[in-house]
mmCIF entry with sequence, helices, sheets and N, C-alpha, C, O atoms, coordinates in Angstrom:
data_MODEL
# 
_entry.id   MODEL 
# 
_entity.id                         1 
_entity.type                       polymer 
_entity.pdbx_number_of_molecules   1 
# 
_entity_poly.entity_id                      1 
_entity_poly.type                           'polypeptide(L)' 
_entity_poly.nstd_linkage                   no 
_entity_poly.nstd_monomer                   no 
_entity_poly.pdbx_seq_one_letter_code       MGILENKKIAILGDRDGIPGMAIEECVKTVSGTEVVFSTTECFV 
_entity_poly.pdbx_seq_one_letter_code_can   MGILENKKIAILGDRDGIPGMAIEECVKTVSGTEVVFSTTECFV 
_entity_poly.pdbx_strand_id                 A 
# 
loop_
_entity_poly_seq.entity_id 
_entity_poly_seq.num 
_entity_poly_seq.mon_id 
_entity_poly_seq.hetero 
1 1  MET n 
1 2  GLY n 
1 3  ILE n 
1 4  LEU n 
1 5  GLU n 
1 6  ASN n 
1 7  LYS n 
1 8  LYS n 
1 9  ILE n 
1 10 ALA n 
1 11 ILE n 
1 12 LEU n 
1 13 GLY n 
1 14 ASP n 
1 15 ARG n 
1 16 ASP n 
1 17 GLY n 
1 18 ILE n 
1 19 PRO n 
1 20 GLY n 
1 21 MET n 
1 22 ALA n 
1 23 ILE n 
1 24 GLU n 
1 25 GLU n 
1 26 CYS n 
1 27 VAL n 
1 28 LYS n 
1 29 THR n 
1 30 VAL n 
1 31 SER n 
1 32 GLY n 
1 33 THR n 
1 34 GLU n 
1 35 VAL n 
1 36 VAL n 
1 37 PHE n 
1 38 SER n 
1 39 THR n 
1 40 THR n 
1 41 GLU n 
1 42 CYS n 
1 43 PHE n 
1 44 VAL n 
# 
_struct_asym.id          A 
_struct_asym.entity_id   1 
# 
loop_
_struct_conf.conf_type_id 
_struct_conf.id 
_struct_conf.pdbx_PDB_helix_id 
_struct_conf.beg_label_comp_id 
_struct_conf.beg_label_asym_id 
_struct_conf.beg_label_seq_id 
_struct_conf.pdbx_beg_PDB_ins_code 
_struct_conf.end_label_comp_id 
_struct_conf.end_label_asym_id 
_struct_conf.end_label_seq_id 
_struct_conf.pdbx_end_PDB_ins_code 
_struct_conf.beg_auth_comp_id 
_struct_conf.beg_auth_asym_id 
_struct_conf.beg_auth_seq_id 
_struct_conf.end_auth_comp_id 
_struct_conf.end_auth_asym_id 
_struct_conf.end_auth_seq_id 
_struct_conf.pdbx_PDB_helix_class 
_struct_conf.details 
_struct_conf.pdbx_PDB_helix_length 
HELX_P HELX_P1 AA1 GLY A 2  ? LEU A 4  ? GLY A 2  LEU A 4  5 ? 3 
HELX_P HELX_P2 AA2 GLY A 20 ? VAL A 27 ? GLY A 20 VAL A 27 1 ? 8 
# 
_struct_conf_type.id          HELX_P 
_struct_conf_type.criteria    ? 
_struct_conf_type.reference   ? 
# 
_struct_sheet.id               AA1 
_struct_sheet.type             ? 
_struct_sheet.number_strands   2 
_struct_sheet.details          ? 
# 
_struct_sheet_order.sheet_id     AA1 
_struct_sheet_order.range_id_1   1 
_struct_sheet_order.range_id_2   2 
_struct_sheet_order.offset       ? 
_struct_sheet_order.sense        parallel 
# 
loop_
_struct_sheet_range.sheet_id 
_struct_sheet_range.id 
_struct_sheet_range.beg_label_comp_id 
_struct_sheet_range.beg_label_asym_id 
_struct_sheet_range.beg_label_seq_id 
_struct_sheet_range.pdbx_beg_PDB_ins_code 
_struct_sheet_range.end_label_comp_id 
_struct_sheet_range.end_label_asym_id 
_struct_sheet_range.end_label_seq_id 
_struct_sheet_range.pdbx_end_PDB_ins_code 
_struct_sheet_range.beg_auth_comp_id 
_struct_sheet_range.beg_auth_asym_id 
_struct_sheet_range.beg_auth_seq_id 
_struct_sheet_range.end_auth_comp_id 
_struct_sheet_range.end_auth_asym_id 
_struct_sheet_range.end_auth_seq_id 
AA1 1 LYS A 8  ? ASP A 14 ? LYS A 8  ASP A 14 
AA1 2 GLU A 34 ? GLU A 41 ? GLU A 34 GLU A 41 
# 
loop_
_atom_site.group_PDB 
_atom_site.id 
_atom_site.type_symbol 
_atom_site.label_atom_id 
_atom_site.label_alt_id 
_atom_site.label_comp_id 
_atom_site.label_asym_id 
_atom_site.label_entity_id 
_atom_site.label_seq_id 
_atom_site.pdbx_PDB_ins_code 
_atom_site.Cartn_x 
_atom_site.Cartn_y 
_atom_site.Cartn_z 
_atom_site.occupancy 
_atom_site.B_iso_or_equiv 
_atom_site.pdbx_formal_charge 
_atom_site.auth_seq_id 
_atom_site.auth_comp_id 
_atom_site.auth_asym_id 
_atom_site.auth_atom_id 
_atom_site.pdbx_PDB_model_num 
ATOM 1   N N  . MET A 1 1  ? 49.172 164.838 -56.688 1.00 0.00 ? 1  MET A N  1 
ATOM 2   C CA . MET A 1 1  ? 49.573 165.921 -55.792 1.00 0.00 ? 1  MET A CA 1 
ATOM 3   C C  . MET A 1 1  ? 50.971 165.895 -55.365 1.00 0.00 ? 1  MET A C  1 
ATOM 4   O O  . MET A 1 1  ? 51.204 166.072 -54.169 1.00 0.00 ? 1  MET A O  1 
ATOM 5   N N  . GLY A 1 2  ? 51.962 165.691 -56.209 1.00 0.00 ? 2  GLY A N  1 
ATOM 6   C CA . GLY A 1 2  ? 53.280 165.583 -55.781 1.00 0.00 ? 2  GLY A CA 1 
ATOM 7   C C  . GLY A 1 2  ? 53.882 166.745 -55.123 1.00 0.00 ? 2  GLY A C  1 
ATOM 8   O O  . GLY A 1 2  ? 54.940 166.626 -54.506 1.00 0.00 ? 2  GLY A O  1 
ATOM 9   N N  . ILE A 1 3  ? 53.236 167.915 -55.226 1.00 0.00 ? 3  ILE A N  1 
ATOM 10  C CA . ILE A 1 3  ? 53.765 169.104 -54.582 1.00 0.00 ? 3  ILE A CA 1 
ATOM 11  C C  . ILE A 1 3  ? 53.602 169.090 -52.997 1.00 0.00 ? 3  ILE A C  1 
ATOM 12  O O  . ILE A 1 3  ? 54.294 169.808 -52.276 1.00 0.00 ? 3  ILE A O  1 
ATOM 13  N N  . LEU A 1 4  ? 52.676 168.255 -52.533 1.00 0.00 ? 4  LEU A N  1 
ATOM 14  C CA . LEU A 1 4  ? 52.347 168.154 -51.087 1.00 0.00 ? 4  LEU A CA 1 
ATOM 15  C C  . LEU A 1 4  ? 53.029 166.924 -50.495 1.00 0.00 ? 4  LEU A C  1 
ATOM 16  O O  . LEU A 1 4  ? 52.910 166.739 -49.284 1.00 0.00 ? 4  LEU A O  1 
ATOM 17  N N  . GLU A 1 5  ? 53.709 166.094 -51.212 1.00 0.00 ? 5  GLU A N  1 
ATOM 18  C CA . GLU A 1 5  ? 54.359 164.942 -50.601 1.00 0.00 ? 5  GLU A CA 1 
ATOM 19  C C  . GLU A 1 5  ? 55.399 165.229 -49.707 1.00 0.00 ? 5  GLU A C  1 
ATOM 20  O O  . GLU A 1 5  ? 56.231 166.073 -50.038 1.00 0.00 ? 5  GLU A O  1 
ATOM 21  N N  . ASN A 1 6  ? 55.488 164.627 -48.564 1.00 0.00 ? 6  ASN A N  1 
ATOM 22  C CA . ASN A 1 6  ? 56.518 164.735 -47.576 1.00 0.00 ? 6  ASN A CA 1 
ATOM 23  C C  . ASN A 1 6  ? 56.585 166.170 -46.974 1.00 0.00 ? 6  ASN A C  1 
ATOM 24  O O  . ASN A 1 6  ? 57.648 166.684 -46.625 1.00 0.00 ? 6  ASN A O  1 
ATOM 25  N N  . LYS A 1 7  ? 55.404 166.762 -46.880 1.00 0.00 ? 7  LYS A N  1 
ATOM 26  C CA . LYS A 1 7  ? 55.310 168.203 -46.233 1.00 0.00 ? 7  LYS A CA 1 
ATOM 27  C C  . LYS A 1 7  ? 54.553 168.208 -44.928 1.00 0.00 ? 7  LYS A C  1 
ATOM 28  O O  . LYS A 1 7  ? 53.779 167.295 -44.638 1.00 0.00 ? 7  LYS A O  1 
ATOM 29  N N  . LYS A 1 8  ? 54.774 169.215 -44.166 1.00 0.00 ? 8  LYS A N  1 
ATOM 30  C CA . LYS A 1 8  ? 53.926 169.487 -43.044 1.00 0.00 ? 8  LYS A CA 1 
ATOM 31  C C  . LYS A 1 8  ? 52.919 170.567 -43.451 1.00 0.00 ? 8  LYS A C  1 
ATOM 32  O O  . LYS A 1 8  ? 53.302 171.597 -44.006 1.00 0.00 ? 8  LYS A O  1 
ATOM 33  N N  . ILE A 1 9  ? 51.633 170.330 -43.173 1.00 0.00 ? 9  ILE A N  1 
ATOM 34  C CA . ILE A 1 9  ? 50.590 171.097 -43.701 1.00 0.00 ? 9  ILE A CA 1 
ATOM 35  C C  . ILE A 1 9  ? 49.857 171.912 -42.487 1.00 0.00 ? 9  ILE A C  1 
ATOM 36  O O  . ILE A 1 9  ? 49.577 171.347 -41.429 1.00 0.00 ? 9  ILE A O  1 
ATOM 37  N N  . ALA A 1 10 ? 49.594 173.178 -42.714 1.00 0.00 ? 10 ALA A N  1 
ATOM 38  C CA . ALA A 1 10 ? 48.746 173.947 -41.838 1.00 0.00 ? 10 ALA A CA 1 
ATOM 39  C C  . ALA A 1 10 ? 47.479 174.389 -42.604 1.00 0.00 ? 10 ALA A C  1 
ATOM 40  O O  . ALA A 1 10 ? 47.562 175.056 -43.635 1.00 0.00 ? 10 ALA A O  1 
ATOM 41  N N  . ILE A 1 11 ? 46.363 174.017 -42.094 1.00 0.00 ? 11 ILE A N  1 
ATOM 42  C CA . ILE A 1 11 ? 45.022 174.203 -42.835 1.00 0.00 ? 11 ILE A CA 1 
ATOM 43  C C  . ILE A 1 11 ? 44.191 175.315 -42.186 1.00 0.00 ? 11 ILE A C  1 
ATOM 44  O O  . ILE A 1 11 ? 44.046 175.360 -40.964 1.00 0.00 ? 11 ILE A O  1 
ATOM 45  N N  . LEU A 1 12 ? 43.661 176.192 -42.999 1.00 0.00 ? 12 LEU A N  1 
ATOM 46  C CA . LEU A 1 12 ? 42.873 177.348 -42.445 1.00 0.00 ? 12 LEU A CA 1 
ATOM 47  C C  . LEU A 1 12 ? 41.603 177.260 -43.346 1.00 0.00 ? 12 LEU A C  1 
ATOM 48  O O  . LEU A 1 12 ? 41.647 177.709 -44.491 1.00 0.00 ? 12 LEU A O  1 
ATOM 49  N N  . GLY A 1 13 ? 40.496 176.698 -42.856 1.00 0.00 ? 13 GLY A N  1 
ATOM 50  C CA . GLY A 1 13 ? 39.220 176.569 -43.531 1.00 0.00 ? 13 GLY A CA 1 
ATOM 51  C C  . GLY A 1 13 ? 38.334 177.773 -43.280 1.00 0.00 ? 13 GLY A C  1 
ATOM 52  O O  . GLY A 1 13 ? 38.640 178.629 -42.449 1.00 0.00 ? 13 GLY A O  1 
ATOM 53  N N  . ASP A 1 14 ? 37.266 177.824 -43.987 1.00 0.00 ? 14 ASP A N  1 
ATOM 54  C CA . ASP A 1 14 ? 36.349 178.992 -43.838 1.00 0.00 ? 14 ASP A CA 1 
ATOM 55  C C  . ASP A 1 14 ? 34.937 178.358 -43.551 1.00 0.00 ? 14 ASP A C  1 
ATOM 56  O O  . ASP A 1 14 ? 34.523 177.414 -44.223 1.00 0.00 ? 14 ASP A O  1 
ATOM 57  N N  . ARG A 1 15 ? 34.236 178.904 -42.548 1.00 0.00 ? 15 ARG A N  1 
ATOM 58  C CA . ARG A 1 15 ? 32.924 178.375 -42.156 1.00 0.00 ? 15 ARG A CA 1 
ATOM 59  C C  . ARG A 1 15 ? 31.960 178.412 -43.315 1.00 0.00 ? 15 ARG A C  1 
ATOM 60  O O  . ARG A 1 15 ? 31.218 177.446 -43.492 1.00 0.00 ? 15 ARG A O  1 
ATOM 61  N N  . ASP A 1 16 ? 31.916 179.455 -44.116 1.00 0.00 ? 16 ASP A N  1 
ATOM 62  C CA . ASP A 1 16 ? 30.969 179.588 -45.201 1.00 0.00 ? 16 ASP A CA 1 
ATOM 63  C C  . ASP A 1 16 ? 31.546 179.025 -46.481 1.00 0.00 ? 16 ASP A C  1 
ATOM 64  O O  . ASP A 1 16 ? 30.859 179.068 -47.502 1.00 0.00 ? 16 ASP A O  1 
ATOM 65  N N  . GLY A 1 17 ? 32.698 178.527 -46.498 1.00 0.00 ? 17 GLY A N  1 
ATOM 66  C CA . GLY A 1 17 ? 33.397 178.003 -47.699 1.00 0.00 ? 17 GLY A CA 1 
ATOM 67  C C  . GLY A 1 17 ? 33.624 176.495 -47.480 1.00 0.00 ? 17 GLY A C  1 
ATOM 68  O O  . GLY A 1 17 ? 32.687 175.718 -47.298 1.00 0.00 ? 17 GLY A O  1 
ATOM 69  N N  . ILE A 1 18 ? 34.942 176.112 -47.509 1.00 0.00 ? 18 ILE A N  1 
ATOM 70  C CA . ILE A 1 18 ? 35.358 174.818 -47.351 1.00 0.00 ? 18 ILE A CA 1 
ATOM 71  C C  . ILE A 1 18 ? 35.935 174.673 -45.890 1.00 0.00 ? 18 ILE A C  1 
ATOM 72  O O  . ILE A 1 18 ? 36.950 175.290 -45.569 1.00 0.00 ? 18 ILE A O  1 
ATOM 73  N N  . PRO A 1 19 ? 35.275 173.855 -45.020 1.00 0.00 ? 19 PRO A N  1 
ATOM 74  C CA . PRO A 1 19 ? 35.823 173.657 -43.638 1.00 0.00 ? 19 PRO A CA 1 
ATOM 75  C C  . PRO A 1 19 ? 37.158 173.021 -43.577 1.00 0.00 ? 19 PRO A C  1 
ATOM 76  O O  . PRO A 1 19 ? 37.490 172.229 -44.459 1.00 0.00 ? 19 PRO A O  1 
ATOM 77  N N  . GLY A 1 20 ? 38.012 173.342 -42.510 1.00 0.00 ? 20 GLY A N  1 
ATOM 78  C CA . GLY A 1 20 ? 39.223 172.767 -42.397 1.00 0.00 ? 20 GLY A CA 1 
ATOM 79  C C  . GLY A 1 20 ? 39.277 171.312 -42.402 1.00 0.00 ? 20 GLY A C  1 
ATOM 80  O O  . GLY A 1 20 ? 40.176 170.695 -42.974 1.00 0.00 ? 20 GLY A O  1 
ATOM 81  N N  . MET A 1 21 ? 38.229 170.707 -41.709 1.00 0.00 ? 21 MET A N  1 
ATOM 82  C CA . MET A 1 21 ? 38.295 169.231 -41.607 1.00 0.00 ? 21 MET A CA 1 
ATOM 83  C C  . MET A 1 21 ? 38.112 168.591 -42.964 1.00 0.00 ? 21 MET A C  1 
ATOM 84  O O  . MET A 1 21 ? 38.644 167.501 -43.177 1.00 0.00 ? 21 MET A O  1 
ATOM 85  N N  . ALA A 1 22 ? 37.394 169.193 -43.896 1.00 0.00 ? 22 ALA A N  1 
ATOM 86  C CA . ALA A 1 22 ? 37.209 168.668 -45.214 1.00 0.00 ? 22 ALA A CA 1 
ATOM 87  C C  . ALA A 1 22 ? 38.484 168.644 -45.982 1.00 0.00 ? 22 ALA A C  1 
ATOM 88  O O  . ALA A 1 22 ? 38.803 167.690 -46.692 1.00 0.00 ? 22 ALA A O  1 
ATOM 89  N N  . ILE A 1 23 ? 39.258 169.793 -45.814 1.00 0.00 ? 23 ILE A N  1 
ATOM 90  C CA . ILE A 1 23 ? 40.502 169.878 -46.506 1.00 0.00 ? 23 ILE A CA 1 
ATOM 91  C C  . ILE A 1 23 ? 41.531 168.946 -45.869 1.00 0.00 ? 23 ILE A C  1 
ATOM 92  O O  . ILE A 1 23 ? 42.416 168.439 -46.559 1.00 0.00 ? 23 ILE A O  1 
ATOM 93  N N  . GLU A 1 24 ? 41.424 168.718 -44.564 1.00 0.00 ? 24 GLU A N  1 
ATOM 94  C CA . GLU A 1 24 ? 42.300 167.737 -43.823 1.00 0.00 ? 24 GLU A CA 1 
ATOM 95  C C  . GLU A 1 24 ? 42.076 166.336 -44.445 1.00 0.00 ? 24 GLU A C  1 
ATOM 96  O O  . GLU A 1 24 ? 43.026 165.613 -44.744 1.00 0.00 ? 24 GLU A O  1 
ATOM 97  N N  . GLU A 1 25 ? 40.839 165.998 -44.619 1.00 0.00 ? 25 GLU A N  1 
ATOM 98  C CA . GLU A 1 25 ? 40.602 164.642 -45.198 1.00 0.00 ? 25 GLU A CA 1 
ATOM 99  C C  . GLU A 1 25 ? 41.220 164.434 -46.541 1.00 0.00 ? 25 GLU A C  1 
ATOM 100 O O  . GLU A 1 25 ? 41.760 163.365 -46.826 1.00 0.00 ? 25 GLU A O  1 
ATOM 101 N N  . CYS A 1 26 ? 41.149 165.431 -47.363 1.00 0.00 ? 26 CYS A N  1 
ATOM 102 C CA . CYS A 1 26 ? 41.733 165.365 -48.702 1.00 0.00 ? 26 CYS A CA 1 
ATOM 103 C C  . CYS A 1 26 ? 43.260 165.260 -48.603 1.00 0.00 ? 26 CYS A C  1 
ATOM 104 O O  . CYS A 1 26 ? 43.878 164.504 -49.353 1.00 0.00 ? 26 CYS A O  1 
ATOM 105 N N  . VAL A 1 27 ? 43.847 165.991 -47.712 1.00 0.00 ? 27 VAL A N  1 
ATOM 106 C CA . VAL A 1 27 ? 45.293 166.032 -47.581 1.00 0.00 ? 27 VAL A CA 1 
ATOM 107 C C  . VAL A 1 27 ? 45.814 164.747 -47.055 1.00 0.00 ? 27 VAL A C  1 
ATOM 108 O O  . VAL A 1 27 ? 46.919 164.356 -47.433 1.00 0.00 ? 27 VAL A O  1 
ATOM 109 N N  . LYS A 1 28 ? 45.083 164.035 -46.183 1.00 0.00 ? 28 LYS A N  1 
ATOM 110 C CA . LYS A 1 28 ? 45.494 162.786 -45.705 1.00 0.00 ? 28 LYS A CA 1 
ATOM 111 C C  . LYS A 1 28 ? 45.749 161.695 -46.711 1.00 0.00 ? 28 LYS A C  1 
ATOM 112 O O  . LYS A 1 28 ? 46.433 160.700 -46.474 1.00 0.00 ? 28 LYS A O  1 
ATOM 113 N N  . THR A 1 29 ? 45.156 161.954 -47.839 1.00 0.00 ? 29 THR A N  1 
ATOM 114 C CA . THR A 1 29 ? 45.309 160.922 -48.908 1.00 0.00 ? 29 THR A CA 1 
ATOM 115 C C  . THR A 1 29 ? 46.659 161.000 -49.648 1.00 0.00 ? 29 THR A C  1 
ATOM 116 O O  . THR A 1 29 ? 47.016 160.101 -50.409 1.00 0.00 ? 29 THR A O  1 
ATOM 117 N N  . VAL A 1 30 ? 47.369 162.056 -49.413 1.00 0.00 ? 30 VAL A N  1 
ATOM 118 C CA . VAL A 1 30 ? 48.717 162.230 -49.933 1.00 0.00 ? 30 VAL A CA 1 
ATOM 119 C C  . VAL A 1 30 ? 49.758 161.584 -49.084 1.00 0.00 ? 30 VAL A C  1 
ATOM 120 O O  . VAL A 1 30 ? 49.823 161.901 -47.897 1.00 0.00 ? 30 VAL A O  1 
ATOM 121 N N  . SER A 1 31 ? 50.584 160.697 -49.594 1.00 0.00 ? 31 SER A N  1 
ATOM 122 C CA . SER A 1 31 ? 51.574 159.956 -48.793 1.00 0.00 ? 31 SER A CA 1 
ATOM 123 C C  . SER A 1 31 ? 52.723 160.926 -48.244 1.00 0.00 ? 31 SER A C  1 
ATOM 124 O O  . SER A 1 31 ? 53.332 161.748 -48.929 1.00 0.00 ? 31 SER A O  1 
ATOM 125 N N  . GLY A 1 32 ? 52.893 160.689 -46.958 1.00 0.00 ? 32 GLY A N  1 
ATOM 126 C CA . GLY A 1 32 ? 54.061 161.465 -46.333 1.00 0.00 ? 32 GLY A CA 1 
ATOM 127 C C  . GLY A 1 32 ? 53.632 162.781 -45.777 1.00 0.00 ? 32 GLY A C  1 
ATOM 128 O O  . GLY A 1 32 ? 54.494 163.452 -45.209 1.00 0.00 ? 32 GLY A O  1 
ATOM 129 N N  . THR A 1 33 ? 52.353 163.263 -45.871 1.00 0.00 ? 33 THR A N  1 
ATOM 130 C CA . THR A 1 33 ? 52.087 164.434 -45.322 1.00 0.00 ? 33 THR A CA 1 
ATOM 131 C C  . THR A 1 33 ? 51.745 164.395 -43.858 1.00 0.00 ? 33 THR A C  1 
ATOM 132 O O  . THR A 1 33 ? 51.421 163.318 -43.359 1.00 0.00 ? 33 THR A O  1 
ATOM 133 N N  . GLU A 1 34 ? 51.794 165.506 -43.125 1.00 0.00 ? 34 GLU A N  1 
ATOM 134 C CA . GLU A 1 34 ? 51.489 165.610 -41.751 1.00 0.00 ? 34 GLU A CA 1 
ATOM 135 C C  . GLU A 1 34 ? 50.706 166.871 -41.472 1.00 0.00 ? 34 GLU A C  1 
ATOM 136 O O  . GLU A 1 34 ? 51.265 167.942 -41.709 1.00 0.00 ? 34 GLU A O  1 
ATOM 137 N N  . VAL A 1 35 ? 49.583 166.866 -41.036 1.00 0.00 ? 35 VAL A N  1 
ATOM 138 C CA . VAL A 1 35 ? 48.753 167.994 -40.695 1.00 0.00 ? 35 VAL A CA 1 
ATOM 139 C C  . VAL A 1 35 ? 49.137 168.409 -39.306 1.00 0.00 ? 35 VAL A C  1 
ATOM 140 O O  . VAL A 1 35 ? 48.843 167.710 -38.336 1.00 0.00 ? 35 VAL A O  1 
ATOM 141 N N  . VAL A 1 36 ? 49.802 169.559 -39.198 1.00 0.00 ? 36 VAL A N  1 
ATOM 142 C CA . VAL A 1 36 ? 50.205 170.052 -37.871 1.00 0.00 ? 36 VAL A CA 1 
ATOM 143 C C  . VAL A 1 36 ? 49.194 171.048 -37.272 1.00 0.00 ? 36 VAL A C  1 
ATOM 144 O O  . VAL A 1 36 ? 49.212 171.270 -36.062 1.00 0.00 ? 36 VAL A O  1 
ATOM 145 N N  . PHE A 1 37 ? 48.350 171.628 -38.055 1.00 0.00 ? 37 PHE A N  1 
ATOM 146 C CA . PHE A 1 37 ? 47.366 172.485 -37.582 1.00 0.00 ? 37 PHE A CA 1 
ATOM 147 C C  . PHE A 1 37 ? 46.252 172.591 -38.527 1.00 0.00 ? 37 PHE A C  1 
ATOM 148 O O  . PHE A 1 37 ? 46.465 172.786 -39.723 1.00 0.00 ? 37 PHE A O  1 
ATOM 149 N N  . SER A 1 38 ? 44.900 172.451 -37.971 1.00 0.00 ? 38 SER A N  1 
ATOM 150 C CA . SER A 1 38 ? 43.771 172.498 -38.807 1.00 0.00 ? 38 SER A CA 1 
ATOM 151 C C  . SER A 1 38 ? 42.654 173.154 -37.998 1.00 0.00 ? 38 SER A C  1 
ATOM 152 O O  . SER A 1 38 ? 42.394 172.809 -36.846 1.00 0.00 ? 38 SER A O  1 
ATOM 153 N N  . THR A 1 39 ? 41.960 174.185 -38.705 1.00 0.00 ? 39 THR A N  1 
ATOM 154 C CA . THR A 1 39 ? 40.940 174.954 -38.025 1.00 0.00 ? 39 THR A CA 1 
ATOM 155 C C  . THR A 1 39 ? 40.015 175.401 -38.995 1.00 0.00 ? 39 THR A C  1 
ATOM 156 O O  . THR A 1 39 ? 40.312 175.396 -40.190 1.00 0.00 ? 39 THR A O  1 
ATOM 157 N N  . THR A 1 40 ? 38.828 175.818 -38.547 1.00 0.00 ? 40 THR A N  1 
ATOM 158 C CA . THR A 1 40 ? 37.702 176.381 -39.403 1.00 0.00 ? 40 THR A CA 1 
ATOM 159 C C  . THR A 1 40 ? 37.411 177.716 -38.725 1.00 0.00 ? 40 THR A C  1 
ATOM 160 O O  . THR A 1 40 ? 37.039 177.713 -37.552 1.00 0.00 ? 40 THR A O  1 
ATOM 161 N N  . GLU A 1 41 ? 37.560 178.863 -39.401 1.00 0.00 ? 41 GLU A N  1 
ATOM 162 C CA . GLU A 1 41 ? 37.303 180.115 -38.840 1.00 0.00 ? 41 GLU A CA 1 
ATOM 163 C C  . GLU A 1 41 ? 36.159 180.791 -39.652 1.00 0.00 ? 41 GLU A C  1 
ATOM 164 O O  . GLU A 1 41 ? 35.878 180.444 -40.799 1.00 0.00 ? 41 GLU A O  1 
ATOM 165 N N  . CYS A 1 42 ? 35.500 181.817 -38.950 1.00 0.00 ? 42 CYS A N  1 
ATOM 166 C CA . CYS A 1 42 ? 34.531 182.663 -39.587 1.00 0.00 ? 42 CYS A CA 1 
ATOM 167 C C  . CYS A 1 42 ? 35.107 183.992 -39.913 1.00 0.00 ? 42 CYS A C  1 
ATOM 168 O O  . CYS A 1 42 ? 35.439 184.734 -38.988 1.00 0.00 ? 42 CYS A O  1 
ATOM 169 N N  . PHE A 1 43 ? 35.248 184.344 -41.111 1.00 0.00 ? 43 PHE A N  1 
ATOM 170 C CA . PHE A 1 43 ? 35.825 185.638 -41.513 1.00 0.00 ? 43 PHE A CA 1 
ATOM 171 C C  . PHE A 1 43 ? 34.719 186.548 -41.900 1.00 0.00 ? 43 PHE A C  1 
ATOM 172 O O  . PHE A 1 43 ? 33.999 186.262 -42.857 1.00 0.00 ? 43 PHE A O  1 
ATOM 173 N N  . VAL A 1 44 ? 34.548 187.616 -41.216 1.00 0.00 ? 44 VAL A N  1 
ATOM 174 C CA . VAL A 1 44 ? 33.524 188.559 -41.372 1.00 0.00 ? 44 VAL A CA 1 
ATOM 175 C C  . VAL A 1 44 ? 34.085 189.922 -41.841 1.00 0.00 ? 44 VAL A C  1 
ATOM 176 O O  . VAL A 1 44 ? 33.325 190.871 -42.030 1.00 0.00 ? 44 VAL A O  1 
# 
């Protein structure tokens, strides 16, 4: 995931799809990333 290295990340998850917290856990494995915003929303 070299494209995400040393970046600030904003995560917008979907309640019926992939929640923001799950994406955040995956992003945390990339060195140098910083999650600045993470949420899970319901899109109707």
